[in-house]
N, C-alpha and C positions, 0 to 999 in steps of 0.2 A: 580656507575659514575668513570668516566675515568679522565685522568689530564684534557684532551682538555676539557670536560664537564665543570670542575671545574673553570677553566680559562674564561670559554664562562659565566657560573654564575657570575663572577665578573666583567666581562666585562658588563653584561646586569644590575646589580644592579647599575652602575656608572649611566646608561640612565636614572633609574627609582626613582631612590631613591630622588631627588629632590621635586617630585612632592607630595602634600598631595590628590590629588584625585587620582581614579585608573588609574593606568599607565601600559604599557606593551609592551616589545620591543621581538623582534624574533633576535636572534644570532647565526652567522655563523662565526668561526674562529674569535671570537672576535669582529667582527662587526654588527653593527645592518643591517638589511635589512628592518624592518620597525619597527618605533615606535610611539605608540597613546595613546589617553587618553580616556576615558568613564566615561558616569554616574554610571555604574557597572564593576566591574572586566571584565564580560563577552562580554560587548560590547568594552571595551579595547582590549581585545586578538582576538576577531573578527576583528577588524581594524588592529591591528599590523600585522595579517597574510594576510588579505587584501591588503595591502600595496604593497608587493611583493610575492604571493603565491606560485612562481617557487622558489625563492631563501629560502622559508622557509622551504622547504624540508629537512629533515635532521638536521633541526636547533633545538634550544633550546628555551623556553618562559621564561622569567623572568617577575613575577607579585609582583607588590609591594603591593598588597592588602592581605587578606586570599583567597584561591580559594576555592569558594564554590561548590554548585552542579551545579547551571546553569552554571558557568562557567567551570567547568568540563565537563557538555555536549555538550557546545561550543565547547571545546576543543578537546574531543574526535569525534566530528563530520567533524573537518576538513580533515581526510584523506578519509571517506565515501563521501563528498560533492565535494571535491576539489583534492583530490590524494595529500593532503598535508601528511609528517608523521614528527611527532617530537618525538626527541629522550628523551628529559629531561623536565619536567616542573619544575619550581622554584618559589615559592612564600611566603611571610610572613608567612603563616600557612595553613594548609589545613582541612577542616572540616573531619569528619569519613566517612560520606557520599558519598562526593564528591572522597576519597579515596579509598572506596569501588568501586564505581562506574567504576572509571579508573581502577582498577586493573581487574576488570571483563571483561571491553571491550579493554584495550590495555596492556595486562601484562607484557611487554616488558618495557613501558616507567618508564625511571628515576623519580622519585620524592625527591624534596629535599626541606627544610623549611629553613628560616635564622632568623625570627624572627624580633625583632624590630631594625631597622637599623634607625638611628638619620639621620635627613635632613643635620644639621649642624655637622660637624666632631668635635670630642674632641681634635684630632691631627692635627694641620693645615700642616704638613712636610709630602711630599710623596716621597719617597726612591724607586731608581732603582738600582739593582743591576747588575752587568756584571764583567766578569772575571776581576781581579785584584782590584775590588773596588766599590765603588757606587757613586751615585750623589744624590744631595737633593735638591728638590724644594718645594715651598709653593702651596697647592691645589688650581687650580683655581675654584672655588665654588661660587666666588661673582659676580653678573651683578649689572652694574652701569646704568640702563635705562636713567638715567639723561644727561648721556654723549652723547647720541644719539644726530645726527643731520641730519636733512633732507637737502638733497644737491640738487636735483631738482625741476623743475618748479610745478610738480604736486605733491601732499603730500600726503601722504596714509591716508585712511578711518580708521576709529576709530578701525573695523574690523579688516582692513589689518594691524594696528598697531598691533594690539593682534594676531593674526598669526605670525607678524616678530617676536614677544618678546617668543613666542612659538617656534617658526625655532632657535632661538639664544640657547634656552633652550636644546633644542634638539642636536644640534649639536656641542656642547661641550664635548661629550665623543663619539665622530665619528673620526676614524681614519684620519688624514689630509695626503694629501690634501683633503677637503670635500666640496662638494655641496648638497646640500638639495632642495627639493621641499618638500613645507607644501601645503596641501589642501587649498583651497580657503576659506572654511567654517569649515569644522570639523578638529578637533584636532587632526591631524596623517599626517606621511611623504606620500607623494606619489611616490617618487623617491630620492635612495641616491646614489651619487657616492663617494666613501670612498677610502683612501688610496691610491692615483692616484700621480704621480709625476708630471703631468702637470694636472694644473689648470682649462685648458679649456677642457681637456678630461673627467676630475671630472664632468664637468659640461653637458659633451653630454651624459654620462650614466645616469645622473640624469633625465635629458629631456627626455633621451629614454625611462626610465622606467616609470617616468610619463605619456607619452603619451598624451592621449586627457585630461587626469587630469591637466595638465601644464596651462590649459589657465586658465586666470583669478585666478593664484595664486600666492603663495611667494615662492622666490628663495633666499636661502642663502649661504653664502660662509664663511668659518672658516677664511679668511684673506682677504687679499686686491686682487685685480683684478689687474695682471701688465698690461694686454692690454684690449680694448675693445671688444675681441671677445667674450667673456662670455657673456656680456650684450646683445650683437648684437644675438646670440643664442636664448638667453632668451625670446628677443621682438618675434623673429621668432617662438616660441612657444606658445606665448600668455600671457608670465609672466606679471603680474600685479605690482609685488612690489619686488625691493630687498633690503637685509638687508647685508652690509659687513663691513668688517673692515676701508676700507679706507686708504690712506698712501701712494700710489703709485705716482710715479712721473708722471704718465699717470692717474690719476685719473680723469681729466678733460675730456678725451677723454671718457671715460666710462661713464659720467655724462653727455654730449654730446650726447651719443648712447642712454642712457634712455631717455635723454630728445625729443629726437627724435622719440621715440618709445611711449613715452606717460608713460614710467613708471615710479613708486615713486620711490624713493631710498634713501637708509638710511646708515650713515657712524655711527658705533658703537665705533670708536677710541679705541677698542681694538679687537685682535684677539681670535679665540677660538682654537689653536691648541691641536690637543692629539696626544700624541705618546707613 
Protein backbone atom coordinates (compact mmCIF):
# COMPACT_ATOMS: atom_id res chain seq x y z
CA UNK A 1 0.00 0.00 0.00
CA UNK A 2 1.45 3.35 -1.07
CA UNK A 3 0.74 6.86 0.20
CA UNK A 4 -1.59 7.41 -2.76
CA UNK A 5 -3.42 4.15 -2.01
CA UNK A 6 -4.04 5.15 1.61
CA UNK A 7 -5.35 8.59 0.67
CA UNK A 8 -7.64 6.96 -1.88
CA UNK A 9 -8.96 4.52 0.73
CA UNK A 10 -9.65 7.44 3.07
CA UNK A 11 -11.52 9.24 0.28
CA UNK A 12 -13.49 6.11 -0.51
CA UNK A 13 -14.50 5.63 3.10
CA UNK A 14 -16.05 9.09 3.10
CA UNK A 15 -18.27 8.08 0.18
CA UNK A 16 -19.61 4.81 1.60
CA UNK A 17 -19.57 5.13 5.39
CA UNK A 18 -23.00 6.75 5.68
CA UNK A 19 -24.88 3.87 4.07
CA UNK A 20 -26.45 0.97 5.96
CA UNK A 21 -26.85 -1.10 2.79
CA UNK A 22 -23.88 -2.48 0.82
CA UNK A 23 -22.11 0.43 -0.88
CA UNK A 24 -19.07 0.50 -3.14
CA UNK A 25 -17.01 3.26 -4.71
CA UNK A 26 -14.21 3.28 -7.26
CA UNK A 27 -11.59 5.93 -6.43
CA UNK A 28 -8.86 7.44 -8.61
CA UNK A 29 -6.65 10.21 -7.17
CA UNK A 30 -9.10 10.87 -4.30
CA UNK A 31 -12.02 11.26 -6.71
CA UNK A 32 -14.88 8.79 -7.22
CA UNK A 33 -15.46 7.51 -10.74
CA UNK A 34 -18.50 5.48 -9.70
CA UNK A 35 -20.59 5.04 -6.54
CA UNK A 36 -23.32 2.46 -6.11
CA UNK A 37 -25.47 0.55 -3.66
CA UNK A 38 -26.66 -3.03 -3.95
CA UNK A 39 -28.60 -5.70 -2.14
CA UNK A 40 -25.31 -7.62 -1.86
CA UNK A 41 -21.66 -6.45 -1.83
CA UNK A 42 -21.05 -8.11 -5.21
CA UNK A 43 -23.90 -6.17 -6.78
CA UNK A 44 -22.65 -2.86 -5.37
CA UNK A 45 -19.14 -3.61 -6.68
CA UNK A 46 -20.42 -4.46 -10.14
CA UNK A 47 -22.49 -1.29 -10.38
CA UNK A 48 -19.70 0.98 -9.11
CA UNK A 49 -17.34 -0.26 -11.83
CA UNK A 50 -20.07 -0.23 -14.50
CA UNK A 51 -20.66 3.47 -13.78
CA UNK A 52 -17.37 4.28 -15.56
CA UNK A 53 -15.26 1.22 -16.53
CA UNK A 54 -12.70 3.33 -18.39
CA UNK A 55 -11.84 5.48 -15.37
CA UNK A 56 -11.86 2.47 -13.04
CA UNK A 57 -8.67 1.13 -14.62
CA UNK A 58 -5.83 1.45 -12.11
CA UNK A 59 -8.15 2.62 -9.35
CA UNK A 60 -9.13 1.19 -6.00
CA UNK A 61 -12.44 -0.13 -4.71
CA UNK A 62 -13.79 0.61 -1.24
CA UNK A 63 -16.65 -1.46 0.14
CA UNK A 64 -18.47 -0.74 3.40
CA UNK A 65 -19.35 -4.40 3.99
CA UNK A 66 -17.34 -7.63 4.32
CA UNK A 67 -15.79 -8.87 1.09
CA UNK A 68 -17.18 -12.38 0.63
CA UNK A 69 -16.39 -14.98 -2.02
CA UNK A 70 -19.15 -13.78 -4.34
CA UNK A 71 -17.82 -10.23 -4.20
CA UNK A 72 -14.26 -11.50 -4.66
CA UNK A 73 -15.23 -13.40 -7.81
CA UNK A 74 -17.00 -10.31 -9.13
CA UNK A 75 -13.92 -8.23 -8.38
CA UNK A 76 -11.55 -10.74 -9.99
CA UNK A 77 -13.71 -10.90 -13.10
CA UNK A 78 -13.43 -7.19 -13.91
CA UNK A 79 -10.12 -7.55 -15.77
CA UNK A 80 -11.14 -10.66 -17.67
CA UNK A 81 -14.50 -9.27 -18.78
CA UNK A 82 -13.85 -5.55 -19.16
CA UNK A 83 -10.07 -5.10 -19.07
CA UNK A 84 -10.42 -3.24 -15.76
CA UNK A 85 -7.39 -3.54 -13.49
CA UNK A 86 -7.99 -2.64 -9.83
CA UNK A 87 -4.87 -2.00 -7.72
CA UNK A 88 -6.40 -2.21 -4.24
CA UNK A 89 -9.61 -3.44 -2.69
CA UNK A 90 -10.54 -2.11 0.77
CA UNK A 91 -13.44 -3.46 2.78
CA UNK A 92 -14.88 -3.74 6.27
CA UNK A 93 -13.37 -7.24 6.40
CA UNK A 94 -12.65 -10.17 4.12
CA UNK A 95 -13.43 -13.84 4.49
CA UNK A 96 -10.55 -16.32 4.33
CA UNK A 97 -12.12 -17.92 1.27
CA UNK A 98 -12.30 -14.57 -0.53
CA UNK A 99 -8.73 -13.66 0.42
CA UNK A 100 -7.33 -16.96 -0.85
CA UNK A 101 -9.29 -16.63 -4.08
CA UNK A 102 -8.01 -13.10 -4.79
CA UNK A 103 -4.44 -14.10 -3.95
CA UNK A 104 -4.72 -16.99 -6.41
CA UNK A 105 -6.08 -15.04 -9.38
CA UNK A 106 -4.74 -11.51 -8.69
CA UNK A 107 -1.49 -11.81 -6.73
CA UNK A 108 -0.54 -8.14 -7.06
CA UNK A 109 -3.82 -6.77 -5.70
CA UNK A 110 -3.52 -4.95 -2.39
CA UNK A 111 -6.07 -5.93 0.26
CA UNK A 112 -6.93 -3.57 3.12
CA UNK A 113 -9.52 -3.98 5.88
CA UNK A 114 -10.69 -1.20 8.18
CA UNK A 115 -13.21 -2.82 10.53
CA UNK A 116 -16.19 -1.01 12.00
CA UNK A 117 -16.50 2.59 10.86
CA UNK A 118 -19.39 4.40 12.60
CA UNK A 119 -21.88 6.23 10.39
CA UNK A 120 -21.91 9.09 12.88
CA UNK A 121 -18.56 10.50 13.98
CA UNK A 122 -17.66 10.74 17.66
CA UNK A 123 -15.66 13.88 16.81
CA UNK A 124 -17.59 16.55 14.91
CA UNK A 125 -14.55 18.64 13.94
CA UNK A 126 -12.54 18.35 10.74
CA UNK A 127 -8.93 19.58 10.69
CA UNK A 128 -6.97 20.50 7.56
CA UNK A 129 -3.24 21.12 7.97
CA UNK A 130 -1.06 23.31 5.78
CA UNK A 131 2.33 25.04 6.11
CA UNK A 132 2.12 27.41 9.04
CA UNK A 133 -1.06 26.17 10.64
CA UNK A 134 -4.40 24.47 10.25
CA UNK A 135 -8.09 25.25 9.94
CA UNK A 136 -10.99 23.65 11.80
CA UNK A 137 -14.57 23.18 10.69
CA UNK A 138 -17.51 20.97 11.56
CA UNK A 139 -18.00 17.83 9.49
CA UNK A 140 -20.82 18.19 7.00
CA UNK A 141 -22.47 14.90 7.90
CA UNK A 142 -26.11 15.92 8.30
CA UNK A 143 -28.75 16.34 5.62
CA UNK A 144 -32.04 18.07 6.41
CA UNK A 145 -34.46 16.95 3.71
CA UNK A 146 -37.23 19.02 5.33
CA UNK A 147 -35.57 22.16 3.92
CA UNK A 148 -35.98 21.00 0.34
CA UNK A 149 -38.29 23.10 -1.80
CA UNK A 150 -39.84 22.22 -5.16
CA UNK A 151 -39.44 25.32 -7.35
CA UNK A 152 -40.82 24.13 -10.70
CA UNK A 153 -44.32 23.51 -11.99
CA UNK A 154 -43.52 19.84 -12.42
CA UNK A 155 -43.07 17.96 -9.17
CA UNK A 156 -40.73 14.99 -8.82
CA UNK A 157 -42.37 11.60 -8.54
CA UNK A 158 -41.87 9.54 -5.38
CA UNK A 159 -39.18 7.50 -7.16
CA UNK A 160 -37.44 10.62 -8.46
CA UNK A 161 -37.47 12.14 -4.99
CA UNK A 162 -35.76 9.06 -3.56
CA UNK A 163 -33.15 9.14 -6.33
CA UNK A 164 -32.59 12.86 -5.67
CA UNK A 165 -32.00 12.16 -1.99
CA UNK A 166 -29.53 9.44 -2.93
CA UNK A 167 -27.77 11.78 -5.35
CA UNK A 168 -27.40 14.36 -2.57
CA UNK A 169 -25.76 11.73 -0.35
CA UNK A 170 -23.43 10.69 -3.17
CA UNK A 171 -22.33 14.20 -4.11
CA UNK A 172 -21.36 15.23 -0.58
CA UNK A 173 -17.92 13.63 -0.87
CA UNK A 174 -17.05 14.51 -4.46
CA UNK A 175 -14.57 17.31 -5.13
CA UNK A 176 -16.18 20.64 -5.96
CA UNK A 177 -17.32 21.92 -8.35
CA UNK A 178 -19.22 18.71 -8.88
CA UNK A 179 -22.16 17.56 -10.96
CA UNK A 180 -23.42 13.99 -10.95
CA UNK A 181 -25.99 12.04 -12.91
CA UNK A 182 -27.77 9.27 -11.00
CA UNK A 183 -29.63 6.46 -12.74
CA UNK A 184 -33.39 6.86 -13.08
CA UNK A 185 -34.00 3.56 -11.26
CA UNK A 186 -30.82 1.96 -9.95
CA UNK A 187 -28.88 3.27 -6.91
CA UNK A 188 -25.74 4.20 -8.86
CA UNK A 189 -24.03 7.12 -10.55
CA UNK A 190 -24.02 7.28 -14.33
CA UNK A 191 -21.81 10.33 -14.74
CA UNK A 192 -19.51 12.34 -12.46
CA UNK A 193 -18.00 15.72 -13.28
CA UNK A 194 -15.76 16.61 -10.34
CA UNK A 195 -13.09 19.09 -9.31
CA UNK A 196 -13.91 21.59 -12.03
CA UNK A 197 -13.41 25.35 -11.81
CA UNK A 198 -16.42 25.79 -14.10
CA UNK A 199 -19.80 24.38 -13.08
CA UNK A 200 -21.06 24.14 -16.64
CA UNK A 201 -17.91 22.22 -17.57
CA UNK A 202 -18.61 19.78 -14.73
CA UNK A 203 -22.13 19.42 -16.14
CA UNK A 204 -20.80 18.65 -19.61
CA UNK A 205 -18.44 16.00 -18.25
CA UNK A 206 -21.14 14.28 -16.18
CA UNK A 207 -23.64 14.27 -19.05
CA UNK A 208 -21.09 13.07 -21.59
CA UNK A 209 -20.09 10.21 -19.32
CA UNK A 210 -23.73 9.28 -18.68
CA UNK A 211 -24.52 9.26 -22.39
CA UNK A 212 -27.83 7.57 -23.14
CA UNK A 213 -28.24 6.78 -19.43
CA UNK A 214 -28.91 10.48 -18.82
CA UNK A 215 -32.39 10.10 -20.30
CA UNK A 216 -35.01 10.32 -17.52
CA UNK A 217 -32.18 10.37 -14.94
CA UNK A 218 -31.44 12.68 -12.00
CA UNK A 219 -28.83 15.45 -12.07
CA UNK A 220 -27.38 16.90 -8.86
CA UNK A 221 -25.19 19.96 -8.38
CA UNK A 222 -23.23 20.52 -5.16
CA UNK A 223 -24.06 24.24 -5.25
CA UNK A 224 -26.31 26.64 -7.14
CA UNK A 225 -26.25 27.22 -10.89
CA UNK A 226 -24.91 30.74 -11.56
CA UNK A 227 -26.56 30.66 -15.00
CA UNK A 228 -29.19 28.60 -16.79
CA UNK A 229 -26.68 26.92 -19.13
CA UNK A 230 -26.38 23.74 -17.07
CA UNK A 231 -30.16 23.32 -16.93
CA UNK A 232 -30.38 23.72 -20.70
CA UNK A 233 -27.67 21.10 -21.21
CA UNK A 234 -29.50 18.77 -18.83
CA UNK A 235 -32.67 19.24 -20.86
CA UNK A 236 -30.87 18.41 -24.11
CA UNK A 237 -29.70 15.12 -22.56
CA UNK A 238 -33.16 14.18 -21.33
CA UNK A 239 -32.63 14.70 -17.58
CA UNK A 240 -35.95 14.38 -15.74
CA UNK A 241 -35.17 16.02 -12.39
CA UNK A 242 -32.53 18.29 -10.88
CA UNK A 243 -31.48 18.84 -7.28
CA UNK A 244 -29.31 21.83 -6.44
CA UNK A 245 -28.70 24.34 -3.68
CA UNK A 246 -30.44 27.38 -5.13
CA UNK A 247 -29.53 30.90 -4.03
CA UNK A 248 -28.15 32.41 -7.24
CA UNK A 249 -29.28 35.82 -8.46
CA UNK A 250 -30.17 33.96 -11.67
CA UNK A 251 -32.30 31.29 -10.00
CA UNK A 252 -35.40 32.36 -11.90
CA UNK A 253 -33.68 31.85 -15.24
CA UNK A 254 -32.77 28.30 -14.22
CA UNK A 255 -36.33 27.71 -13.02
CA UNK A 256 -37.72 29.05 -16.30
CA UNK A 257 -35.40 26.78 -18.29
CA UNK A 258 -36.49 23.78 -16.22
CA UNK A 259 -40.18 24.65 -16.64
CA UNK A 260 -39.75 25.02 -20.39
CA UNK A 261 -38.13 21.57 -20.58
CA UNK A 262 -40.61 19.91 -18.23
CA UNK A 263 -37.91 19.16 -15.66
CA UNK A 264 -38.71 18.89 -11.96
CA UNK A 265 -36.25 20.87 -9.84
CA UNK A 266 -35.68 21.04 -6.10
CA UNK A 267 -33.66 23.56 -4.09
CA UNK A 268 -31.95 22.14 -0.99
CA UNK A 269 -31.09 25.47 0.72
CA UNK A 270 -27.64 24.07 1.49
CA UNK A 271 -24.57 23.32 -0.55
CA UNK A 272 -22.43 20.19 -0.51
CA UNK A 273 -18.95 21.52 -1.21
CA UNK A 274 -16.09 19.11 -0.60
CA UNK A 275 -12.47 20.30 -0.53
